PDB file of N, CA, C and O in Angstrom:
ATOM      1  N   MET A   1       0.844  -1.250   0.017  1.00  0.00           N
ATOM      2  CA  MET A   1       0.059   0.019   0.030  1.00  0.00           C
ATOM      3  C   MET A   1       0.867   1.209  -0.010  1.00  0.00           C
ATOM      4  O   MET A   1       1.874   1.291   0.694  1.00  0.00           O
ATOM      5  N   ALA A   2       0.461   2.253  -0.873  1.00  0.00           N
ATOM      6  CA  ALA A   2       1.311   3.429  -0.784  1.00  0.00           C
ATOM      7  C   ALA A   2       1.123   4.240   0.353  1.00  0.00           C
ATOM      8  O   ALA A   2       0.102   4.038   1.009  1.00  0.00           O
ATOM      9  N   LYS A   3       1.935   5.149   0.727  1.00  0.00           N
ATOM     10  CA  LYS A   3       1.809   5.956   1.862  1.00  0.00           C
ATOM     11  C   LYS A   3       0.458   6.939   1.630  1.00  0.00           C
ATOM     12  O   LYS A   3       0.132   7.421   0.545  1.00  0.00           O
ATOM     13  N   LYS A   4      -0.160   7.096   2.751  1.00  0.00           N
ATOM     14  CA  LYS A   4      -1.431   7.949   2.717  1.00  0.00           C
ATOM     15  C   LYS A   4      -0.974   9.328   2.270  1.00  0.00           C
ATOM     16  O   LYS A   4      -1.809   9.957   1.621  1.00  0.00           O
ATOM     17  N   SER A   5       0.094   9.864   2.475  1.00  0.00           N
ATOM     18  CA  SER A   5       0.508  11.189   2.101  1.00  0.00           C
ATOM     19  C   SER A   5       0.534  11.383   0.510  1.00  0.00           C
ATOM     20  O   SER A   5       0.126  12.381  -0.085  1.00  0.00           O
ATOM     21  N   MET A   6       1.070  10.284  -0.036  1.00  0.00           N
ATOM     22  CA  MET A   6       1.221  10.160  -1.642  1.00  0.00           C
ATOM     23  C   MET A   6      -0.176  10.052  -2.130  1.00  0.00           C
ATOM     24  O   MET A   6      -0.403  10.685  -3.161  1.00  0.00           O
ATOM     25  N   LEU A   7      -1.060   9.455  -1.665  1.00  0.00           N
ATOM     26  CA  LEU A   7      -2.481   9.255  -2.208  1.00  0.00           C
ATOM     27  C   LEU A   7      -3.182  10.594  -2.010  1.00  0.00           C
ATOM     28  O   LEU A   7      -3.900  11.068  -2.890  1.00  0.00           O
ATOM     29  N   ALA A   8      -2.963  11.196  -0.843  1.00  0.00           N
ATOM     30  CA  ALA A   8      -3.568  12.456  -0.531  1.00  0.00           C
ATOM     31  C   ALA A   8      -3.064  13.611  -1.526  1.00  0.00           C
ATOM     32  O   ALA A   8      -3.861  14.399  -2.035  1.00  0.00           O
ATOM     33  N   ARG A   9      -1.745  13.653  -1.754  1.00  0.00           N
ATOM     34  CA  ARG A   9      -1.074  14.625  -2.771  1.00  0.00           C
ATOM     35  C   ARG A   9      -1.683  14.427  -4.060  1.00  0.00           C
ATOM     36  O   ARG A   9      -2.175  15.390  -4.647  1.00  0.00           O
ATOM     37  N   ASN A  10      -1.700  13.150  -4.611  1.00  0.00           N
ATOM     38  CA  ASN A  10      -2.281  12.826  -5.844  1.00  0.00           C
ATOM     39  C   ASN A  10      -3.702  13.363  -5.909  1.00  0.00           C
ATOM     40  O   ASN A  10      -4.075  14.012  -6.887  1.00  0.00           O
ATOM     41  N   ALA A  11      -4.531  13.091  -4.838  1.00  0.00           N
ATOM     42  CA  ALA A  11      -5.987  13.573  -4.904  1.00  0.00           C
ATOM     43  C   ALA A  11      -5.955  15.120  -5.056  1.00  0.00           C
ATOM     44  O   ALA A  11      -6.610  15.689  -5.928  1.00  0.00           O
ATOM     45  N   LYS A  12      -5.222  15.724  -4.235  1.00  0.00           N
ATOM     46  CA  LYS A  12      -5.036  17.326  -4.364  1.00  0.00           C
ATOM     47  C   LYS A  12      -4.773  17.689  -5.619  1.00  0.00           C
ATOM     48  O   LYS A  12      -5.491  18.554  -6.120  1.00  0.00           O
ATOM     49  N   ARG A  13      -3.787  17.160  -6.323  1.00  0.00           N
ATOM     50  CA  ARG A  13      -3.408  17.460  -7.640  1.00  0.00           C
ATOM     51  C   ARG A  13      -4.630  17.298  -8.690  1.00  0.00           C
ATOM     52  O   ARG A  13      -4.846  18.152  -9.550  1.00  0.00           O
ATOM     53  N   GLN A  14      -5.366  16.194  -8.551  1.00  0.00           N
ATOM     54  CA  GLN A  14      -6.517  16.006  -9.370  1.00  0.00           C
ATOM     55  C   GLN A  14      -7.579  17.010  -9.236  1.00  0.00           C
ATOM     56  O   GLN A  14      -8.167  17.363 -10.258  1.00  0.00           O
ATOM     57  N   LYS A  15      -7.919  17.551  -8.011  1.00  0.00           N
ATOM     58  CA  LYS A  15      -8.759  18.545  -7.694  1.00  0.00           C
ATOM     59  C   LYS A  15      -8.306  19.809  -8.289  1.00  0.00           C
ATOM     60  O   LYS A  15      -9.161  20.574  -8.736  1.00  0.00           O
ATOM     61  N   MET A  16      -7.011  20.132  -8.348  1.00  0.00           N
ATOM     62  CA  MET A  16      -6.459  21.433  -8.762  1.00  0.00           C
ATOM     63  C   MET A  16      -6.611  21.401 -10.375  1.00  0.00           C
ATOM     64  O   MET A  16      -7.016  22.373 -11.012  1.00  0.00           O
ATOM     65  N   ILE A  17      -6.259  20.237 -10.923  1.00  0.00           N
ATOM     66  CA  ILE A  17      -6.239  20.041 -12.390  1.00  0.00           C
ATOM     67  C   ILE A  17      -7.793  20.505 -12.909  1.00  0.00           C
ATOM     68  O   ILE A  17      -7.968  21.350 -13.787  1.00  0.00           O
ATOM     69  N   VAL A  18      -8.770  19.867 -12.273  1.00  0.00           N
ATOM     70  CA  VAL A  18     -10.117  20.178 -12.644  1.00  0.00           C
ATOM     71  C   VAL A  18     -10.496  21.589 -12.341  1.00  0.00           C
ATOM     72  O   VAL A  18     -11.313  22.162 -13.063  1.00  0.00           O
ATOM     73  N   LYS A  19      -9.959  22.175 -11.327  1.00  0.00           N
ATOM     74  CA  LYS A  19     -10.321  23.566 -10.953  1.00  0.00           C
ATOM     75  C   LYS A  19      -9.708  24.584 -12.065  1.00  0.00           C
ATOM     76  O   LYS A  19     -10.405  25.501 -12.498  1.00  0.00           O
ATOM     77  N   TYR A  20      -8.595  24.416 -12.435  1.00  0.00           N
ATOM     78  CA  TYR A  20      -7.766  25.221 -13.430  1.00  0.00           C
ATOM     79  C   TYR A  20      -7.945  24.925 -14.701  1.00  0.00           C
ATOM     80  O   TYR A  20      -7.373  25.686 -15.482  1.00  0.00           O
ATOM     81  N   ALA A  21      -8.775  23.753 -15.324  1.00  0.00           N
ATOM     82  CA  ALA A  21      -8.740  23.176 -16.567  1.00  0.00           C
ATOM     83  C   ALA A  21      -9.241  24.258 -17.511  1.00  0.00           C
ATOM     84  O   ALA A  21      -8.573  24.458 -18.526  1.00  0.00           O
ATOM     85  N   ASP A  22     -10.412  25.030 -17.286  1.00  0.00           N
ATOM     86  CA  ASP A  22     -10.855  26.061 -18.244  1.00  0.00           C
ATOM     87  C   ASP A  22     -10.024  27.275 -18.421  1.00  0.00           C
ATOM     88  O   ASP A  22      -9.960  27.891 -19.485  1.00  0.00           O
ATOM     89  N   LYS A  23      -9.381  27.599 -17.322  1.00  0.00           N
ATOM     90  CA  LYS A  23      -8.504  28.830 -17.350  1.00  0.00           C
ATOM     91  C   LYS A  23      -7.225  28.534 -18.184  1.00  0.00           C
ATOM     92  O   LYS A  23      -6.705  29.375 -18.916  1.00  0.00           O
ATOM     93  N   ARG A  24      -6.723  27.161 -17.997  1.00  0.00           N
ATOM     94  CA  ARG A  24      -5.600  26.664 -18.551  1.00  0.00           C
ATOM     95  C   ARG A  24      -5.754  26.678 -20.130  1.00  0.00           C
ATOM     96  O   ARG A  24      -4.906  27.159 -20.882  1.00  0.00           O
ATOM     97  N   ALA A  25      -6.944  26.089 -20.541  1.00  0.00           N
ATOM     98  CA  ALA A  25      -7.292  25.985 -21.856  1.00  0.00           C
ATOM     99  C   ALA A  25      -7.418  27.297 -22.624  1.00  0.00           C
ATOM    100  O   ALA A  25      -6.991  27.465 -23.766  1.00  0.00           O
ATOM    101  N   GLU A  26      -8.050  28.212 -21.878  1.00  0.00           N
ATOM    102  CA  GLU A  26      -8.108  29.567 -22.367  1.00  0.00           C
ATOM    103  C   GLU A  26      -6.866  30.237 -22.565  1.00  0.00           C
ATOM    104  O   GLU A  26      -6.774  30.936 -23.574  1.00  0.00           O
ATOM    105  N   LEU A  27      -5.831  30.148 -21.743  1.00  0.00           N
ATOM    106  CA  LEU A  27      -4.559  30.621 -21.786  1.00  0.00           C
ATOM    107  C   LEU A  27      -3.788  30.137 -22.936  1.00  0.00           C
ATOM    108  O   LEU A  27      -3.089  30.853 -23.653  1.00  0.00           O
ATOM    109  N   LYS A  28      -3.973  28.798 -23.072  1.00  0.00           N
ATOM    110  CA  LYS A  28      -3.374  28.150 -24.083  1.00  0.00           C
ATOM    111  C   LYS A  28      -3.738  28.561 -25.434  1.00  0.00           C
ATOM    112  O   LYS A  28      -2.920  28.714 -26.340  1.00  0.00           O
ATOM    113  N   ARG A  29      -5.249  28.768 -25.556  1.00  0.00           N
ATOM    114  CA  ARG A  29      -5.786  29.189 -26.758  1.00  0.00           C
ATOM    115  C   ARG A  29      -5.261  30.485 -27.173  1.00  0.00           C
ATOM    116  O   ARG A  29      -4.963  30.665 -28.354  1.00  0.00           O
ATOM    117  N   LEU A  30      -5.108  31.507 -26.196  1.00  0.00           N
ATOM    118  CA  LEU A  30      -4.599  32.874 -26.495  1.00  0.00           C
ATOM    119  C   LEU A  30      -3.057  32.856 -26.694  1.00  0.00           C
ATOM    120  O   LEU A  30      -2.419  33.849 -27.045  1.00  0.00           O
ATOM    121  N   GLY A  31      -2.556  31.719 -26.455  1.00  0.00           N
ATOM    122  CA  GLY A  31      -0.902  31.840 -26.426  1.00  0.00           C
ATOM    123  C   GLY A  31      -0.180  32.555 -25.392  1.00  0.00           C
ATOM    124  O   GLY A  31       0.980  32.928 -25.566  1.00  0.00           O
ATOM    125  N   ASP A  32      -0.843  32.762 -24.299  1.00  0.00           N
ATOM    126  CA  ASP A  32      -0.343  33.419 -23.142  1.00  0.00           C
ATOM    127  C   ASP A  32       0.460  32.528 -22.245  1.00  0.00           C
ATOM    128  O   ASP A  32      -0.080  31.926 -21.317  1.00  0.00           O
ATOM    129  N   TYR A  33       1.805  32.426 -22.517  1.00  0.00           N
ATOM    130  CA  TYR A  33       2.604  31.435 -21.808  1.00  0.00           C
ATOM    131  C   TYR A  33       2.981  31.863 -20.485  1.00  0.00           C
ATOM    132  O   TYR A  33       3.117  31.088 -19.538  1.00  0.00           O
ATOM    133  N   GLU A  34       3.166  33.261 -20.429  1.00  0.00           N
ATOM    134  CA  GLU A  34       3.574  33.854 -19.105  1.00  0.00           C
ATOM    135  C   GLU A  34       2.405  33.712 -18.150  1.00  0.00           C
ATOM    136  O   GLU A  34       2.629  33.431 -16.973  1.00  0.00           O
ATOM    137  N   GLY A  35       1.130  33.896 -18.606  1.00  0.00           N
ATOM    138  CA  GLY A  35      -0.055  33.393 -17.777  1.00  0.00           C
ATOM    139  C   GLY A  35      -0.006  32.078 -17.277  1.00  0.00           C
ATOM    140  O   GLY A  35      -0.175  31.850 -16.079  1.00  0.00           O
ATOM    141  N   LEU A  36       0.230  31.135 -18.166  1.00  0.00           N
ATOM    142  CA  LEU A  36       0.267  29.735 -17.988  1.00  0.00           C
ATOM    143  C   LEU A  36       1.296  29.424 -16.805  1.00  0.00           C
ATOM    144  O   LEU A  36       1.037  28.592 -15.936  1.00  0.00           O
ATOM    145  N   ALA A  37       2.430  30.122 -16.839  1.00  0.00           N
ATOM    146  CA  ALA A  37       3.545  29.881 -15.959  1.00  0.00           C
ATOM    147  C   ALA A  37       3.167  30.439 -14.631  1.00  0.00           C
ATOM    148  O   ALA A  37       3.675  29.947 -13.623  1.00  0.00           O
ATOM    149  N   LYS A  38       2.249  31.506 -14.534  1.00  0.00           N
ATOM    150  CA  LYS A  38       1.800  31.798 -13.208  1.00  0.00           C
ATOM    151  C   LYS A  38       0.919  31.004 -12.274  1.00  0.00           C
ATOM    152  O   LYS A  38       0.785  31.184 -11.063  1.00  0.00           O
ATOM    153  N   LEU A  39       0.211  29.895 -13.204  1.00  0.00           N
ATOM    154  CA  LEU A  39      -0.689  29.178 -12.605  1.00  0.00           C
ATOM    155  C   LEU A  39       0.052  28.110 -11.702  1.00  0.00           C
ATOM    156  O   LEU A  39       1.216  27.811 -11.965  1.00  0.00           O
ATOM    157  N   PRO A  40      -0.612  27.541 -10.653  1.00  0.00           N
ATOM    158  CA  PRO A  40       0.118  26.652  -9.807  1.00  0.00           C
ATOM    159  C   PRO A  40       0.661  25.469 -10.720  1.00  0.00           C
ATOM    160  O   PRO A  40       0.126  25.118 -11.772  1.00  0.00           O
ATOM    161  N   ARG A  41       1.810  24.905 -10.161  1.00  0.00           N
ATOM    162  CA  ARG A  41       2.495  23.710 -10.981  1.00  0.00           C
ATOM    163  C   ARG A  41       1.589  22.528 -10.798  1.00  0.00           C
ATOM    164  O   ARG A  41       1.532  21.723 -11.728  1.00  0.00           O
ATOM    165  N   ASN A  42       0.909  22.331  -9.769  1.00  0.00           N
ATOM    166  CA  ASN A  42       0.083  21.240  -9.640  1.00  0.00           C
ATOM    167  C   ASN A  42      -1.299  21.206 -10.528  1.00  0.00           C
ATOM    168  O   ASN A  42      -2.051  20.233 -10.579  1.00  0.00           O
ATOM    169  N   SER A  43      -1.471  22.325 -11.149  1.00  0.00           N
ATOM    170  CA  SER A  43      -2.700  22.460 -12.065  1.00  0.00           C
ATOM    171  C   SER A  43      -2.350  21.793 -13.370  1.00  0.00           C
ATOM    172  O   SER A  43      -3.326  21.615 -14.099  1.00  0.00           O
ATOM    173  N   SER A  44      -1.323  21.430 -13.784  1.00  0.00           N
ATOM    174  CA  SER A  44      -0.731  20.791 -15.010  1.00  0.00           C
ATOM    175  C   SER A  44      -1.210  19.299 -14.948  1.00  0.00           C
ATOM    176  O   SER A  44      -0.923  18.523 -14.037  1.00  0.00           O
ATOM    177  N   PRO A  45      -1.922  19.027 -15.962  1.00  0.00           N
ATOM    178  CA  PRO A  45      -2.405  17.598 -16.093  1.00  0.00           C
ATOM    179  C   PRO A  45      -1.319  16.552 -16.054  1.00  0.00           C
ATOM    180  O   PRO A  45      -1.527  15.421 -15.614  1.00  0.00           O
ATOM    181  N   SER A  46      -0.096  16.975 -16.548  1.00  0.00           N
ATOM    182  CA  SER A  46       1.105  16.068 -16.754  1.00  0.00           C
ATOM    183  C   SER A  46       1.625  15.632 -15.111  1.00  0.00           C
ATOM    184  O   SER A  46       2.203  14.562 -14.920  1.00  0.00           O
ATOM    185  N   ARG A  47       1.407  16.369 -14.257  1.00  0.00           N
ATOM    186  CA  ARG A  47       1.808  16.150 -12.773  1.00  0.00           C
ATOM    187  C   ARG A  47       1.007  15.101 -12.185  1.00  0.00           C
ATOM    188  O   ARG A  47       1.441  14.508 -11.197  1.00  0.00           O
ATOM    189  N   TRP A  48      -0.075  14.819 -12.667  1.00  0.00           N
ATOM    190  CA  TRP A  48      -1.046  13.742 -11.999  1.00  0.00           C
ATOM    191  C   TRP A  48      -0.462  12.334 -12.292  1.00  0.00           C
ATOM    192  O   TRP A  48       0.008  12.103 -13.407  1.00  0.00           O
ATOM    193  N   LYS A  49      -0.478  11.435 -11.372  1.00  0.00           N
ATOM    194  CA  LYS A  49       0.145  10.246 -11.422  1.00  0.00           C
ATOM    195  C   LYS A  49      -0.948   9.063 -11.466  1.00  0.00           C
ATOM    196  O   LYS A  49      -1.781   8.988 -10.562  1.00  0.00           O
ATOM    197  N   ASN A  50      -0.933   8.207 -12.452  1.00  0.00           N
ATOM    198  CA  ASN A  50      -1.775   7.050 -12.549  1.00  0.00           C
ATOM    199  C   ASN A  50      -1.480   5.988 -11.409  1.00  0.00           C
ATOM    200  O   ASN A  50      -0.345   5.522 -11.298  1.00  0.00           O
ATOM    201  N   ARG A  51      -2.503   5.610 -10.567  1.00  0.00           N
ATOM    202  CA  ARG A  51      -2.119   4.823  -9.350  1.00  0.00           C
ATOM    203  C   ARG A  51      -3.070   3.654  -9.554  1.00  0.00           C
ATOM    204  O   ARG A  51      -4.045   3.655 -10.306  1.00  0.00           O
ATOM    205  N   CYS A  52      -2.633   2.608  -8.746  1.00  0.00           N
ATOM    206  CA  CYS A  52      -3.506   1.407  -8.613  1.00  0.00           C
ATOM    207  C   CYS A  52      -4.741   1.776  -7.756  1.00  0.00           C
ATOM    208  O   CYS A  52      -4.636   2.428  -6.718  1.00  0.00           O
ATOM    209  N   ILE A  53      -5.916   1.323  -8.247  1.00  0.00           N
ATOM    210  CA  ILE A  53      -7.150   1.766  -7.403  1.00  0.00           C
ATOM    211  C   ILE A  53      -7.175   0.882  -6.067  1.00  0.00           C
ATOM    212  O   ILE A  53      -7.834   1.267  -5.101  1.00  0.00           O
ATOM    213  N   GLU A  54      -6.460  -0.284  -6.034  1.00  0.00           N
ATOM    214  CA  GLU A  54      -6.497  -1.102  -4.861  1.00  0.00           C
ATOM    215  C   GLU A  54      -5.369  -0.768  -3.934  1.00  0.00           C
ATOM    216  O   GLU A  54      -5.591  -0.549  -2.743  1.00  0.00           O
ATOM    217  N   THR A  55      -4.091  -0.721  -4.475  1.00  0.00           N
ATOM    218  CA  THR A  55      -2.934  -0.565  -3.494  1.00  0.00           C
ATOM    219  C   THR A  55      -2.295   0.894  -3.628  1.00  0.00           C
ATOM    220  O   THR A  55      -1.471   1.354  -2.838  1.00  0.00           O
ATOM    221  N   GLY A  56      -2.770   1.503  -4.675  1.00  0.00           N
ATOM    222  CA  GLY A  56      -2.096   2.915  -4.633  1.00  0.00           C
ATOM    223  C   GLY A  56      -0.696   2.976  -5.201  1.00  0.00           C
ATOM    224  O   GLY A  56      -0.029   4.011  -5.196  1.00  0.00           O
ATOM    225  N   ARG A  57      -0.247   1.726  -5.731  1.00  0.00           N
ATOM    226  CA  ARG A  57       1.059   1.697  -6.210  1.00  0.00           C
ATOM    227  C   ARG A  57       1.089   2.438  -7.641  1.00  0.00           C
ATOM    228  O   ARG A  57       0.172   2.338  -8.456  1.00  0.00           O
ATOM    229  N   GLY A  58       2.205   3.157  -7.831  1.00  0.00           N
ATOM    230  CA  GLY A  58       2.471   4.314  -8.883  1.00  0.00           C
ATOM    231  C   GLY A  58       3.212   3.480 -10.017  1.00  0.00           C
ATOM    232  O   GLY A  58       3.043   3.862 -11.175  1.00  0.00           O
ATOM    233  N   ARG A  59       3.981   2.426  -9.793  1.00  0.00           N
ATOM    234  CA  ARG A  59       4.693   1.862 -10.876  1.00  0.00           C
ATOM    235  C   ARG A  59       3.924   0.568 -11.430  1.00  0.00           C
ATOM    236  O   ARG A  59       3.044   0.057 -10.738  1.00  0.00           O
ATOM    237  N   ALA A  60       4.211   0.123 -12.491  1.00  0.00           N
ATOM    238  CA  ALA A  60       3.668  -0.912 -13.288  1.00  0.00           C
ATOM    239  C   ALA A  60       2.281  -0.906 -13.291  1.00  0.00           C
ATOM    240  O   ALA A  60       1.627  -1.900 -12.977  1.00  0.00           O
ATOM    241  N   TYR A  61       1.728   0.289 -13.670  1.00  0.00           N
ATOM    242  CA  TYR A  61       0.206   0.625 -13.751  1.00  0.00           C
ATOM    243  C   TYR A  61      -0.371   0.175 -15.146  1.00  0.00           C
ATOM    244  O   TYR A  61       0.093   0.538 -16.227  1.00  0.00           O
ATOM    245  N   MET A  62      -1.410  -0.634 -14.978  1.00  0.00           N
ATOM    246  CA  MET A  62      -2.117  -1.126 -16.303  1.00  0.00           C
ATOM    247  C   MET A  62      -3.395  -0.323 -16.459  1.00  0.00           C
ATOM    248  O   MET A  62      -4.378  -0.514 -15.744  1.00  0.00           O
ATOM    249  N   ARG A  63      -3.338   0.622 -17.464  1.00  0.00           N
ATOM    250  CA  ARG A  63      -4.320   1.552 -17.664  1.00  0.00           C
ATOM    251  C   ARG A  63      -5.787   1.035 -17.939  1.00  0.00           C
ATOM    252  O   ARG A  63      -6.843   1.551 -17.572  1.00  0.00           O
ATOM    253  N   GLN A  64      -5.582  -0.139 -18.694  1.00  0.00           N
ATOM    254  CA  GLN A  64      -6.883  -0.865 -19.108  1.00  0.00           C
ATOM    255  C   GLN A  64      -7.650  -1.333 -18.041  1.00  0.00           C
ATOM    256  O   GLN A  64      -8.870  -1.407 -18.190  1.00  0.00           O
ATOM    257  N   PHE A  65      -7.053  -1.710 -16.835  1.00  0.00           N
ATOM    258  CA  PHE A  65      -7.669  -2.429 -15.741  1.00  0.00           C
ATOM    259  C   PHE A  65      -7.693  -1.412 -14.536  1.00  0.00           C
ATOM    260  O   PHE A  65      -8.561  -1.508 -13.669  1.00  0.00           O
ATOM    261  N   GLY A  66      -6.772  -0.487 -14.502  1.00  0.00           N
ATOM    262  CA  GLY A  66      -6.653   0.392 -13.368  1.00  0.00           C
ATOM    263  C   GLY A  66      -5.948  -0.108 -12.097  1.00  0.00           C
ATOM    264  O   GLY A  66      -6.063   0.372 -10.970  1.00  0.00           O
ATOM    265  N   LEU A  67      -5.151  -1.220 -12.497  1.00  0.00           N
ATOM    266  CA  LEU A  67      -4.511  -2.024 -11.325  1.00  0.00           C
ATOM    267  C   LEU A  67      -2.909  -2.085 -11.735  1.00  0.00           C
ATOM    268  O   LEU A  67      -2.488  -2.016 -12.889  1.00  0.00           O
ATOM    269  N   SER A  68      -2.212  -2.210 -10.695  1.00  0.00           N
ATOM    270  CA  SER A  68      -0.823  -2.549 -10.869  1.00  0.00           C
ATOM    271  C   SER A  68      -0.676  -3.952 -11.222  1.00  0.00           C
ATOM    272  O   SER A  68      -1.620  -4.729 -11.077  1.00  0.00           O
ATOM    273  N   ARG A  69       0.535  -4.349 -11.710  1.00  0.00           N
ATOM    274  CA  ARG A  69       0.876  -5.623 -12.150  1.00  0.00           C
ATOM    275  C   ARG A  69       0.500  -6.779 -11.039  1.00  0.00           C
ATOM    276  O   ARG A  69      -0.089  -7.832 -11.287  1.00  0.00           O
ATOM    277  N   ILE A  70       0.944  -6.367  -9.848  1.00  0.00           N
ATOM    278  CA  ILE A  70       0.735  -7.371  -8.759  1.00  0.00           C
ATOM    279  C   ILE A  70      -0.776  -7.613  -8.538  1.00  0.00           C
ATOM    280  O   ILE A  70      -1.216  -8.762  -8.572  1.00  0.00           O
ATOM    281  N   ALA A  71      -1.576  -6.551  -8.311  1.00  0.00           N
ATOM    282  CA  ALA A  71      -2.885  -6.605  -8.094  1.00  0.00           C
ATOM    283  C   ALA A  71      -3.515  -7.303  -9.321  1.00  0.00           C
ATOM    284  O   ALA A  71      -4.384  -8.150  -9.114  1.00  0.00           O
ATOM    285  N   PHE A  72      -3.173  -7.036 -10.466  1.00  0.00           N
ATOM    286  CA  PHE A  72      -3.749  -7.553 -11.642  1.00  0.00           C
ATOM    287  C   PHE A  72      -3.505  -9.206 -11.624  1.00  0.00           C
ATOM    288  O   PHE A  72      -4.404 -10.002 -11.900  1.00  0.00           O
ATOM    289  N   ARG A  73      -2.349  -9.538 -11.309  1.00  0.00           N
ATOM    290  CA  ARG A  73      -1.996 -11.074 -11.278  1.00  0.00           C
ATOM    291  C   ARG A  73      -2.956 -11.758 -10.147  1.00  0.00           C
ATOM    292  O   ARG A  73      -3.554 -12.809 -10.378  1.00  0.00           O
ATOM    293  N   GLU A  74      -3.035 -11.150  -9.060  1.00  0.00           N
ATOM    294  CA  GLU A  74      -3.632 -11.730  -8.029  1.00  0.00           C
ATOM    295  C   GLU A  74      -5.291 -11.977  -8.545  1.00  0.00           C
ATOM    296  O   GLU A  74      -5.897 -13.025  -8.322  1.00  0.00           O
ATOM    297  N   HIS A  75      -5.789 -10.971  -9.166  1.00  0.00           N
ATOM    298  CA  HIS A  75      -7.113 -11.014  -9.436  1.00  0.00           C
ATOM    299  C   HIS A  75      -7.344 -11.919 -10.744  1.00  0.00           C
ATOM    300  O   HIS A  75      -8.425 -12.480 -10.919  1.00  0.00           O
ATOM    301  N   ALA A  76      -6.321 -12.034 -11.619  1.00  0.00           N
ATOM    302  CA  ALA A  76      -6.412 -12.935 -12.621  1.00  0.00           C
ATOM    303  C   ALA A  76      -6.139 -14.345 -12.302  1.00  0.00           C
ATOM    304  O   ALA A  76      -6.591 -15.206 -13.057  1.00  0.00           O
ATOM    305  N   SER A  77      -5.472 -14.668 -11.303  1.00  0.00           N
ATOM    306  CA  SER A  77      -5.296 -15.975 -10.848  1.00  0.00           C
ATOM    307  C   SER A  77      -6.448 -16.452 -10.149  1.00  0.00           C
ATOM    308  O   SER A  77      -6.615 -17.671 -10.098  1.00  0.00           O
ATOM    309  N   LYS A  78      -7.263 -15.690  -9.607  1.00  0.00           N
ATOM    310  CA  LYS A  78      -8.452 -15.994  -9.007  1.00  0.00           C
ATOM    311  C   LYS A  78      -9.638 -16.087  -9.874  1.00  0.00           C
ATOM    312  O   LYS A  78     -10.745 -16.472  -9.496  1.00  0.00           O
ATOM    313  N   GLY A  79      -9.300 -15.669 -11.179  1.00  0.00           N
ATOM    314  CA  GLY A  79     -10.491 -15.625 -12.185  1.00  0.00           C
ATOM    315  C   GLY A  79     -11.385 -14.634 -12.076  1.00  0.00           C
ATOM    316  O   GLY A  79     -12.496 -14.788 -12.584  1.00  0.00           O
ATOM    317  N   GLU A  80     -11.074 -13.505 -11.430  1.00  0.00           N
ATOM    318  CA  GLU A  80     -11.850 -12.334 -11.260  1.00  0.00           C
ATOM    319  C   GLU A  80     -11.921 -11.431 -12.318  1.00  0.00           C
ATOM    320  O   GLU A  80     -12.794 -10.566 -12.249  1.00  0.00           O
ATOM    321  N   ILE A  81     -11.085 -11.459 -13.407  1.00  0.00           N
ATOM    322  CA  ILE A  81     -11.084 -10.743 -14.524  1.00  0.00           C
ATOM    323  C   ILE A  81     -11.459 -11.490 -15.682  1.00  0.00           C
ATOM    324  O   ILE A  81     -10.749 -12.339 -16.221  1.00  0.00           O
ATOM    325  N   PRO A  82     -12.821 -11.078 -16.113  1.00  0.00           N
ATOM    326  CA  PRO A  82     -13.385 -11.784 -17.296  1.00  0.00           C
ATOM    327  C   PRO A  82     -12.422 -11.634 -18.550  1.00  0.00           C
ATOM    328  O   PRO A  82     -11.911 -10.569 -18.897  1.00  0.00           O
ATOM    329  N   GLY A  83     -12.251 -12.873 -19.184  1.00  0.00           N
ATOM    330  CA  GLY A  83     -11.580 -13.015 -20.426  1.00  0.00           C
ATOM    331  C   GLY A  83      -9.977 -13.113 -20.201  1.00  0.00           C
ATOM    332  O   GLY A  83      -9.279 -13.287 -21.200  1.00  0.00           O
ATOM    333  N   ILE A  84      -9.463 -13.024 -19.123  1.00  0.00           N
ATOM    334  CA  ILE A  84      -8.038 -13.239 -18.853  1.00  0.00           C
ATOM    335  C   ILE A  84      -7.815 -14.562 -18.283  1.00  0.00           C
ATOM    336  O   ILE A  84      -8.402 -14.892 -17.252  1.00  0.00           O
ATOM    337  N   THR A  85      -6.941 -15.404 -18.935  1.00  0.00           N
ATOM    338  CA  THR A  85      -6.658 -16.664 -18.539  1.00  0.00           C
ATOM    339  C   THR A  85      -4.984 -16.724 -18.444  1.00  0.00           C
ATOM    340  O   THR A  85      -4.300 -15.829 -18.938  1.00  0.00           O
ATOM    341  N   LYS A  86      -4.474 -17.735 -17.840  1.00  0.00           N
ATOM    342  CA  LYS A  86      -3.064 -17.929 -17.671  1.00  0.00           C
ATOM    343  C   LYS A  86      -2.647 -18.439 -18.938  1.00  0.00           C
ATOM    344  O   LYS A  86      -3.407 -19.289 -19.404  1.00  0.00           O
ATOM    345  N   SER A  87      -1.610 -18.138 -19.644  1.00  0.00           N
ATOM    346  CA  SER A  87      -1.274 -18.650 -20.920  1.00  0.00           C
ATOM    347  C   SER A  87      -0.194 -19.838 -20.484  1.00  0.00           C
ATOM    348  O   SER A  87       0.563 -19.819 -19.514  1.00  0.00           O
ATOM    349  N   SER A  88      -0.343 -20.848 -21.462  1.00  0.00           N
ATOM    350  CA  SER A  88       0.598 -22.003 -21.293  1.00  0.00           C
ATOM    351  C   SER A  88       0.834 -22.541 -22.685  1.00  0.00           C
ATOM    352  O   SER A  88      -0.073 -22.458 -23.513  1.00  0.00           O
ATOM    353  N   TRP A  89       2.020 -23.099 -23.000  1.00  0.00           N
ATOM    354  CA  TRP A  89       2.244 -23.647 -24.362  1.00  0.00           C
ATOM    355  C   TRP A  89       3.131 -24.639 -24.265  1.00  0.00           C
ATOM    356  O   TRP A  89       3.481 -25.254 -25.272  1.00  0.00           O
TER     357      TRP A  89
END
């Protein structure tokens, strides 16, 4: 499980991204890069981190399932993910 502070920081960034989305889009449309630079850093969408919905792990995130590789493997082994089977040849 990821540290609670990391999860809270990511949630805070997500709220800030939503809050400044319209203003950021308007400044980009106008080409006002100085105005963009004055916005908070955490309002940039590229600073948001994809995290596993179960464990909060930031690395080895599988976007299609919203899980990290470890959580994905556990669920796949139990047969809880439809259409996913262990390969063997």
